[in-house]
N, C-alpha and C positions, 0 to 999 in steps of 0.2 A: 859326094855326099859329105856333109859336115859332121864333125865329131859330136857325139852326145855329151851334153853337160849335165852335171849333177848339182842340184840346188837344194840347200838345206833350208827348212822353214819351220817355224814354231810360232806360238802366240800365247798370250795370256787371255783371260776372259774377255777383256775389252776388244781385242783384235780377232777373236775367234770367228765371227761371221765373215770378216774380210778374208781371213786365212782360208776358210772353207771355199770361198768363191775363187781365190787364186789357185788353190789346189785343183779344183774342178777344171778351171781353164787350162792350166798347164798340163794336166793329165791327158788332155785332148791332143796335145802335140806329140810327135814321135821322136823329137830330138832332145827331150829333157827327161832325166830321172830325178824324182823327188825323194828327199829324205825328210819325212814329216815327223818332227819331234813333239807334236801335240800342241795344245791340248786336244784330246780326242772328242770331248763333248763339253757343253756348258755345265753339265752336272758334275764335272770333275775339274774345276778350275785350279790353276797354279799361277803364282805370281810371275811377273816379267823377269825378276832377278833370278828365277830358277830356270826359265825357258831360254833366255838369250845366250847363256854360256853354252848350251847344247849346240846351237848353230855355230857359234864361234869356234868351238872345239872341233866340229866336223870339218870346218874350213881349214883350220890349222893342221889337223892331222891328215888331210888329204882325202877324206871320205867325200867331201863336197868341193866343187870348184867355185861355187858361188853361194 
C-alpha cells in the first residue's frame, strides 16, 4: 500500500467553485489527506495574497507534502 500524502489547498473568491470541486473529488480517495485553508464560502471572501501563504507555509513546515 502506498503512503498517504497530505495536500494543502486554499482559494480566493474567483477560485472557490473550482476548489470545492477539487476538494470533493480528492476526499473520495483514500490515499490523500487535505488541509483546506479556505475560503469556506463565497460569503466570506479573502484575497489571494492572504490565502497563498497559508499553503506555502504548510508545505515549508512539513504539515503538507504537496
